[in-house]
N, C-alpha and C positions, 0 to 999 in steps of 0.2 A: 684303334677301334675295337679290335677283338684279339683274344688269344685264339688263333686259328691253327696252331701247330697240329693238334690231334686230328682235326678235320682234313688238313692238307695231307698228313701222313696216311690217313685212312683212304683218301682218294687215290693216292699213288700205289698203295698196297693193293687196292682193288684192281688197278690196271695191271700190276705185276701178276696177280693171280689169273686174270683173264688172258694174259699173254703166256701163261705157263712158266713164269720166271719165279725164282726164289724171292721171298719177302725181303724188303729193304731192311738193313740193319740200323736200328735206332742209335746204336753206338757209333755209327759212321758219321762223324760231325760234318764232313764236307757234303755228303749226300743230303743230310738233314738241312743244312744251310741252303743248298740249291733248291730243294723242293719247297722250302718255306719262303724263299724270297724272289725267285725268278718266275717269269710268265710260263704258263702251261706248255707252250710249244718248245721253249728253250729247255725246260725240265725234261720233256719227253725226248728231245734231240740228244740230251746228255745221256739218258738211260738207254735209248734205242738209236744208236748212230747209224744203223743200217737202214737205208731208205724204205725198203719193204716193211721192216719191223716198225719203223716210225709211222708209216701210214696206218698200219693195223693198230698201233698204240693210240693214235689220234682218234680212230674210229671207236675204240674201247672207251676212251675218255669222254667222247661225245654221248655215249650211251648211258653214262652214269647220271642219275638224278641227284643233283647236289642237295636237294631238300632232305635226303636221307642223312646227310652229313652235318647239316646245320646244328642239330642238337649237340654236336661235339665242340661247337664254338662257344666261347665265353666272352661276353661284352666286358670291356675294361671298366673297372670301377670309376664312377664319376663321369663317364663319357656322355651319357644322355643329359645329365644335369648341366654339363658344360655347353652342349649344343643348345639347350633351352636358353641359356644366358646369351649365347652368341647370335641366335636366330633373330633376324630383324635388324641387327647392328652391322654384320659383315656378311658377305657372300660365302657360302660354304660349298666345297666340292670334295669329291672323293677322287683320288688318283691312285689307282691300284694296278698291280700286275695280274689280278684275276682277269680271266677272259670273258666268261659267260655267266658266272655264278653270282656276281656282285648284286645285281638287282634282286635275285632270290634271297640273298642274305639280308639286304636292307629291308625287304618286305617282311621277312620272317621276324625281324626284330622291331618292326614298326618304326623304321628310321627314314623311309623314303622322302617324306615331306621336308626334312631338314636340308636336303642338298639340291642346289640349283643345277649341278652338273655331276655326272658320274663318268669319269674318264677311266676306261679299262684298256687292257692290252689288246683287246679285239678292235678297238677304235683307232689304233695307230699302226704304222708300219714298223716302228721301233719302240718296244716297251722299255721301261726303266731297266737298266741305268741310263739309257739314252735320255736326252732332255725333251724329246718330242712330246710325251704326255703332258709334262708341265707347261711347255710352250703352248700347247693347244688349250690348256686351262686358262692361261694368261690371255690368249687371243679371244676366247669365249667371253671373258669378262671385260676385255678392252683395258687391261691394266699392264703396268710395267713390272718387271721381276721384283724390284724393291718394294712394290706395293702389296706383295703377297707374302705369305708365311706358309711353309710346308712342314707339317709335323709327320715324322716317320720313325721307323724303328730298325731299319736295316741299312747295310752299306749301299745297296742299290738305290734306296731312297736318297741317301746322302749324295751319292754320285750324280744322280739325276738333278737334284736341287743345285748342286755346284755348277753343273754344265749349263743349266738354264739361268743361272744367276739369281736364283730365288733363295732368300734366307731360310735356313734349315734349323728346325728344332728337333733334337734327338729325344725320343720317348723311350725311357727305360733302356738306354743304349749309351752308357758313359764313354765307350770307346770310339764313338764316331765324332768327326769334326762337325761342330755345330755352333750356331749363334748362341744357343742356350740348350740346356738339358733339363728335362722334366721327368718326374716319376708319377705324376697324376695329371690327368687331362685338365683339371681345373687350374693348374699352374699356368696354362697358356694365357689365361685371362690377365695375369700380371704383366705379360709381355705386350699386351694390346692397350694397356692403360697409358694415356699421355703423361 
């Protein structure tokens, strides 16, 4: 949907600053992977393993207005056009490890009307890579795993899809196991044609 790396990094850099910690190193690939793919609580548990620090970090995170960071997000080329084609033909849902910011993001980009369901980490006990978010999406629509298609760009997306039995399409992620790999959202239309 979006290139949200810069927004995610800025969010956690703000928390580090509020907590009096040194900034995260952009060159630390493992830290960057974690902050960009896991749910907020899991990221903060990684950075702040001491319970008292974690509670304070969670408080700091809750105080950040994500609308300030939305301008750092870039919608992927062709995304809206693909949604325009799909709308009315298939049910569309978001399944994200974002906790509370997804509605703000969708509203900011005028995308809310496209999605029948927005499944976030805040709506499940176990966020991705656990299958629970995808299983809740399937349950909402009353469909079987093979009747869905999950497009994602991270290992946690791939693992969640595999655990839920949902066919996975890797977006700009050639290294992930997938039913198909695409580099443009419009390519998903070819996968849906009979």
